[in-house]
N, C-alpha and C positions, 0 to 999 in steps of 0.2 A: 285212537289215532291209527293212521295207516302209513306205512313206509315202503317205498320202492327202492331197494338197494341198487338197482341198475341206474336209475335216474337221480337217485338221492333226494327224491321228493317226499317230504313229510306233509301229510294232509290230515284234516279232521275226519272223524267217523262219517261225516256227511259229504266228504270228498272235496272240501274247500282247502286250497293251498295254505299251509302254515309257513313252510320255508323250504327252499332248496339248499341242502347242506353242502358246504364246500369249505375246505381248509386249504388255503394256498400253501401252507407249510407242511401239509400232509402229516400232521402229528398223530401218533398212536396214543391211546388212552394211557398206556403204561409210561409214556414219556412226559406226561403232565404231572404236576405237583398236587398231592392231595390237599384239599382245603381243610382248615381246622373246623371240627364239629359240623361238617357238611358232606353230602355225598358227591358234591361237585369237585372239580379240579381247576387248576390254573395253568396257563401257558407262560413260561418264562420268556419266550421269544416275542410274543405279541402282547404280553401282559394282560391277557383277557381271561375271564372266568369261562369255563366250559361247563354248561349245565347238563347234568346227567338226567335225561328225560325218563329213565326207568323209575325214578322216585317222584315223578310229577304227573299230575292229571293233565288232561287236554286243556282244561281252563287255566291251569297254572302256567303251562307252556305259552298259551296265547297271551296271558297277562304279562309274562316276562318279555315277550317279543313286542308288546305294545309299548313297554317302557324302554326297550332297547332293540329295535328291529335288526340290528347287526349282531345280536347275541349269538354266541357259539353254542351248539347243541350236540349232544352225543345220543345216538340211537343205535341199538343193537338188535339183532334178530332174536335174541333170547329173552327180550323184554316181554312181560306178561301184559303190559298195557299198550302194546303196539301190534297191529296186524301187518304181517309182511305180504306184500303184493308182488 
């Protein structure tokens, strides 16, 4: 996967758009509640799960977004599975 932190665009290795990341609440990862037995976290304000893509393959991210196109994602510059552009 590729991520542009300036535009917040997450794309596939082939350059296809996966999602433009945006949190209207501007929550930080540390403000979210850890999920039980999962690397993901949950937001108590919007009551949504935030998927930590550091533990997901590109195909897992795509599958999750097929099930829920509005799913929340976390992407960081230190992830080994993401190329920062």
